[in-house]
Every structure is written in structure tokens, then in C-alpha cells.
Backbone as CSV, one residue per row, in Angstrom:
resi,resn,N_x,N_y,N_z,CA_x,CA_y,CA_z,C_x,C_y,C_z
1,MET,-2.350,34.679,-39.130,-3.647,35.274,-39.396,-4.694,34.560,-38.549
2,LEU,-5.629,35.312,-38.036,-6.714,34.776,-37.225,-7.626,33.910,-38.082
3,GLN,-7.993,32.767,-37.571,-8.877,31.852,-38.281,-10.320,32.359,-38.251
4,PRO,-11.175,31.939,-39.222,-12.567,32.404,-39.266,-13.349,32.052,-38.001
5,SER,-13.073,30.897,-37.408,-13.701,30.531,-36.149,-12.688,30.823,-35.048
6,VAL,-12.877,31.934,-34.342,-11.880,32.413,-33.398,-11.576,31.417,-32.277
7,PRO,-12.582,30.863,-31.579,-12.211,29.964,-30.478,-11.546,28.692,-30.994
8,ALA,-10.503,28.280,-30.310,-9.837,27.025,-30.637,-9.940,26.069,-29.459
9,TRP,-10.002,26.623,-28.256,-10.027,25.818,-27.040,-10.284,26.759,-25.880
10,PHE,-10.994,26.310,-24.847,-11.150,27.099,-23.629,-10.987,26.185,-22.433
11,GLU,-10.639,26.770,-21.300,-10.471,26.015,-20.065,-11.177,26.746,-18.933
12,ILE,-12.045,26.033,-18.217,-12.769,26.571,-17.082,-12.162,25.947,-15.829
13,PRO,-11.530,26.747,-14.964,-10.867,26.209,-13.779,-11.843,25.603,-12.773
14,ALA,-11.371,24.598,-12.043,-12.172,23.938,-11.013,-11.304,23.653,-9.792
15,HIS,-11.854,23.938,-8.602,-11.189,23.516,-7.361,-11.416,22.029,-7.147
16,ASP,-12.637,21.587,-7.426,-13.043,20.195,-7.221,-13.595,19.703,-8.559
17,LEU,-12.769,18.982,-9.321,-13.160,18.579,-10.671,-14.406,17.693,-10.660
18,GLY,-14.506,16.787,-9.706,-15.691,15.932,-9.624,-16.963,16.732,-9.446
19,ARG,-16.932,17.717,-8.548,-18.099,18.573,-8.312,-18.426,19.364,-9.570
20,ALA,-17.403,19.915,-10.231,-17.621,20.694,-11.452,-18.209,19.824,-12.561
21,VAL,-17.705,18.603,-12.707,-18.232,17.681,-13.720,-19.699,17.384,-13.426
22,ARG,-20.034,17.088,-12.183,-21.443,16.819,-11.831,-22.323,18.015,-12.166
23,PHE,-21.841,19.229,-11.873,-22.602,20.438,-12.156,-22.870,20.571,-13.652
24,TYR,-21.819,20.533,-14.468,-21.995,20.747,-15.904,-22.752,19.604,-16.570
25,GLU,-22.533,18.389,-16.153,-23.286,17.278,-16.734,-24.772,17.409,-16.409
26,ALA,-25.102,17.824,-15.174,-26.505,17.993,-14.786,-27.143,19.179,-15.501
27,VAL,-26.456,20.313,-15.521,-27.029,21.524,-16.121,-27.162,21.380,-17.635
28,LEU,-26.144,20.818,-18.276,-26.148,20.736,-19.738,-26.740,19.441,-20.279
29,GLY,-27.000,18.464,-19.413,-27.578,17.198,-19.871,-26.660,16.448,-20.811
30,THR,-25.374,16.379,-20.491,-24.398,15.724,-21.350,-23.344,15.038,-20.496
31,SER,-22.434,14.328,-21.126,-21.317,13.695,-20.435,-20.009,14.319,-20.887
32,LEU,-19.098,14.504,-19.953,-17.769,15.022,-20.254,-16.778,13.870,-20.224
33,VAL,-15.698,13.989,-20.977,-14.689,12.934,-21.088,-13.478,13.319,-20.236
34,HIS,-13.101,12.430,-19.315,-11.966,12.687,-18.423,-10.646,12.408,-19.135
35,GLU,-9.677,13.313,-18.937,-8.341,13.170,-19.512,-7.319,13.716,-18.529
36,THR,-6.090,13.257,-18.649,-4.983,13.777,-17.869,-3.944,14.321,-18.830
37,MET,-3.490,15.548,-18.576,-2.463,16.188,-19.397,-1.374,16.651,-18.441
38,GLY,-0.369,15.819,-18.234,0.677,16.152,-17.269,0.067,16.273,-15.890
39,PRO,0.272,17.420,-15.199,-0.272,17.578,-13.849,-1.744,17.998,-13.830
40,LEU,-2.347,18.192,-15.004,-3.726,18.678,-15.084,-4.718,17.535,-15.236
41,GLN,-5.787,17.625,-14.459,-6.934,16.743,-14.637,-7.966,17.542,-15.417
42,MET,-8.549,16.920,-16.450,-9.477,17.636,-17.316,-10.743,16.823,-17.536
43,ALA,-11.811,17.534,-17.853,-13.061,16.930,-18.288,-13.486,17.710,-19.529
44,VAL,-13.420,17.071,-20.676,-13.612,17.736,-21.969,-15.086,17.743,-22.367
45,PHE,-15.549,18.913,-22.822,-16.911,19.046,-23.312,-17.048,18.302,-24.638
46,PRO,-18.216,17.694,-24.890,-18.397,16.956,-26.143,-18.330,17.886,-27.350
47,HIS,-17.860,17.337,-28.460,-17.763,18.116,-29.694,-17.579,17.166,-30.867
48,GLU,-17.876,17.681,-32.049,-17.620,16.934,-33.276,-16.296,17.419,-33.826
49,LYS,-15.359,16.494,-33.982,-14.038,16.881,-34.492,-14.159,17.300,-35.946
50,PRO,-13.483,18.315,-36.387,-12.434,19.072,-35.725,-12.933,20.354,-35.057
51,ALA,-14.228,20.459,-34.760,-14.758,21.679,-34.153,-14.078,21.952,-32.813
52,PRO,-13.896,23.224,-32.473,-13.258,23.566,-31.205,-14.130,23.202,-30.021
53,THR,-13.508,23.006,-28.884,-14.217,22.746,-27.632,-13.348,23.232,-26.491
54,GLY,-13.613,22.753,-25.309,-12.844,23.136,-24.142,-13.052,22.126,-23.042
55,ALA,-12.565,22.471,-21.852,-12.594,21.520,-20.753,-12.660,22.224,-19.409
56,LEU,-13.140,21.484,-18.427,-12.955,21.860,-17.033,-11.551,21.420,-16.683
57,VAL,-10.826,22.206,-15.906,-9.429,21.893,-15.606,-9.148,22.108,-14.122
58,GLN,-8.478,21.116,-13.526,-8.013,21.235,-12.154,-6.517,20.968,-12.137
59,GLY,-5.764,21.874,-11.559,-4.325,21.692,-11.469,-3.620,22.991,-11.195
60,PRO,-2.292,22.939,-11.134,-1.492,24.128,-10.829,-1.749,25.256,-11.823
61,GLY,-1.945,26.450,-11.280,-2.122,27.621,-12.127,-3.556,27.882,-12.556
62,PHE,-4.495,27.048,-12.129,-5.899,27.220,-12.522,-6.737,27.536,-11.290
63,GLU,-7.260,28.753,-11.234,-8.085,29.210,-10.121,-9.405,29.748,-10.653
64,PRO,-10.538,29.243,-10.160,-11.826,29.782,-10.574,-11.919,31.280,-10.278
65,ALA,-12.683,32.002,-11.103,-12.823,33.449,-10.930,-14.196,33.916,-11.386
66,ALA,-14.725,34.878,-10.666,-16.015,35.462,-11.025,-15.846,36.699,-11.888
67,THR,-14.601,37.111,-12.132,-14.341,38.294,-12.951,-13.361,37.921,-14.056
68,GLY,-13.273,38.764,-15.048,-12.359,38.507,-16.159,-13.114,38.005,-17.377
69,SER,-12.428,37.273,-18.221,-13.026,36.760,-19.461,-14.208,35.845,-19.150
70,VAL,-15.198,35.864,-20.028,-16.375,35.010,-19.876,-16.472,34.101,-21.095
71,VAL,-16.527,32.815,-20.862,-16.719,31.820,-21.922,-18.220,31.591,-22.057
72,TYR,-18.723,31.594,-23.298,-20.138,31.309,-23.554,-20.259,29.923,-24.176
73,LEU,-21.124,29.103,-23.576,-21.399,27.769,-24.104,-22.625,27.859,-25.006
74,ASN,-22.539,27.281,-26.197,-23.587,27.340,-27.208,-24.546,26.170,-27.008
75,LEU,-25.813,26.460,-26.703,-26.815,25.433,-26.421,-27.944,25.485,-27.446
76,ASP,-28.688,24.393,-27.557,-29.882,24.387,-28.406,-30.920,25.359,-27.852
77,ASP,-31.122,25.314,-26.531,-32.084,26.165,-25.844,-31.558,26.342,-24.426
78,LEU,-31.275,27.550,-24.011,-30.682,27.734,-22.690,-31.686,27.666,-21.549
79,ARG,-32.980,27.685,-21.819,-33.990,27.668,-20.754,-33.906,26.419,-19.873
80,PRO,-33.835,25.188,-20.429,-33.735,24.017,-19.550,-32.468,24.034,-18.694
81,ALA,-31.360,24.497,-19.250,-30.110,24.575,-18.479,-30.264,25.555,-17.321
82,LEU,-30.857,26.703,-17.575,-31.045,27.692,-16.512,-31.906,27.136,-15.381
83,GLU,-32.897,26.324,-15.716,-33.755,25.727,-14.695,-32.991,24.762,-13.794
84,ARG,-31.874,24.202,-14.267,-31.114,23.223,-13.498,-29.922,23.815,-12.752
85,VAL,-29.616,25.088,-12.965,-28.425,25.701,-12.364,-28.459,25.648,-10.837
86,ALA,-29.531,26.114,-10.218,-29.594,26.168,-8.753,-29.503,24.772,-8.144
87,GLY,-30.175,23.802,-8.729,-30.123,22.431,-8.224,-28.744,21.821,-8.305
88,GLY,-27.911,22.327,-9.206,-26.553,21.822,-9.357,-25.544,22.544,-8.486
89,GLY,-26.003,23.553,-7.744,-25.089,24.279,-6.874,-24.594,25.585,-7.449
90,GLY,-25.245,26.081,-8.501,-24.845,27.342,-9.110,-25.893,28.420,-8.895
91,THR,-25.661,29.568,-9.521,-26.553,30.719,-9.397,-26.722,31.350,-10.773
92,VAL,-27.933,31.738,-11.108,-28.171,32.506,-12.335,-27.850,33.960,-12.021
93,LEU,-26.892,34.530,-12.727,-26.477,35.921,-12.522,-27.224,36.870,-13.445
94,VAL,-27.373,36.485,-14.704,-28.116,37.267,-15.697,-29.127,36.318,-16.312
95,PRO,-30.417,36.607,-16.180,-31.424,35.703,-16.743,-31.402,35.722,-18.268
96,ARG,-32.176,34.833,-18.865,-32.287,34.764,-20.328,-32.632,36.153,-20.852
97,THR,-31.785,36.647,-21.750,-31.912,38.005,-22.270,-31.803,37.964,-23.789
98,ALA,-32.741,38.635,-24.455,-32.721,38.680,-25.918,-31.590,39.573,-26.415
99,LEU,-30.941,39.124,-27.462,-29.914,39.914,-28.142,-30.570,40.683,-29.292
100,PRO,-29.977,41.777,-29.735,-30.585,42.567,-30.814,-30.622,41.800,-32.136
101,ASP,-31.495,42.273,-33.009,-31.610,41.752,-34.374,-31.908,40.253,-34.415
102,GLU,-32.604,39.754,-33.401,-33.018,38.335,-33.343,-31.844,37.372,-33.490
103,ILE,-30.676,37.766,-32.953,-29.491,36.905,-32.995,-29.692,35.676,-32.126
104,GLY,-30.396,35.860,-31.009,-30.609,34.763,-30.065,-30.722,35.303,-28.660
105,PHE,-30.317,34.478,-27.685,-30.470,34.815,-26.277,-29.199,34.443,-25.519
106,PHE,-28.946,35.160,-24.431,-27.812,34.821,-23.585,-28.229,34.890,-22.130
107,ALA,-27.430,34.271,-21.287,-27.570,34.345,-19.836,-26.181,34.155,-19.259
108,GLN,-26.020,34.492,-17.999,-24.764,34.220,-17.311,-25.063,33.539,-15.985
109,ILE,-24.195,32.582,-15.631,-24.344,31.837,-14.389,-23.035,31.872,-13.605
110,ARG,-23.141,31.579,-12.313,-21.958,31.276,-11.509,-22.013,29.773,-11.293
111,ASP,-20.962,29.065,-11.713,-20.966,27.605,-11.613,-20.624,27.154,-10.198
112,SER,-20.539,25.864,-9.985,-20.279,25.291,-8.663,-18.910,25.667,-8.122
113,GLU,-18.018,26.146,-8.989,-16.655,26.495,-8.594,-16.460,27.989,-8.378
114,GLY,-17.473,28.798,-8.724,-17.374,30.246,-8.575,-17.054,30.987,-9.851
115,ASN,-16.963,30.288,-10.982,-16.690,30.925,-12.275,-17.947,31.571,-12.832
116,ARG,-17.777,32.727,-13.485,-18.858,33.335,-14.274,-18.767,32.701,-15.659
117,VAL,-19.862,32.084,-16.102,-19.910,31.407,-17.393,-21.158,31.871,-18.127
118,GLY,-21.042,32.095,-19.419,-22.177,32.514,-20.227,-22.817,31.347,-20.953
119,LEU,-24.096,31.480,-21.231,-24.843,30.515,-22.023,-25.461,31.276,-23.191
120,PHE,-25.507,30.656,-24.362,-26.082,31.275,-25.550,-26.936,30.244,-26.270
121,SER,-28.055,30.702,-26.840,-28.841,29.852,-27.742,-29.599,30.738,-28.710
122,ARG,-29.905,30.188,-29.857,-30.708,30.918,-30.839,-32.180,30.899,-30.433
123,ALA,-32.597,29.875,-29.671,-34.001,29.738,-29.254,-34.237,30.436,-27.915
């Protein structure tokens, strides 16, 4: 049976893990934790256990893509992150956009690796 909180883990592919880590740390104003899982190099997004999270991943079978599934990162306020995207080597694809029924706001960016990634905040 599907759990009430659907996401359990996500992985964002990177050609250059160091560049991707610099991008996300600068845009999100946080630090990622480096880990190795077999042939994969990872940088894990911060989280409070046991809450789900994800990682940047470099290794066999992981190729950045601008199409396909989109992962949305949940932020306090996406406006400061959007202001830092271009300086980090990314592009804002969809600007801050209000969702219906005052749910919050979303945007989409292309990260330093070429991935389409979504941002969400209630503010």
C-alpha cells in the first residue's frame, strides 16, 4: 500500500558532482552531505530523520535531463533561491507562479547540469 507521504527518496543526476553541489548549496543556502554508495558519488540534501530526502548523484546510469519527471524542492520562500539561480550557472524556466486556492507558489529551473527542477513554497 502506498504510504501517506508518497516521496521516499529522489536522485538528481550530475555530470560534475562538484559543480552541482556548488550550484545547489549556493541557490538553496544550505550544505549537502557527501556519501559514496558503491560506484555512485552522492551529495544528500539536508533533512530531519525519518523525513524523506534525496541526493545529487554521479555515476553509471545517471544522466541529467531537461525532460521527464520533475522533482520539486520544498523551500521556505522560493524568491531568494530564484534570485541566485543565474549566478550559480542555471536558468529560470518558469518564474514564481501562484497555485490555485492559495496553496503556494512554484517555479522551475534548469540546474548547472541541465536538469529541469521545480521549486515550491507556501510564501
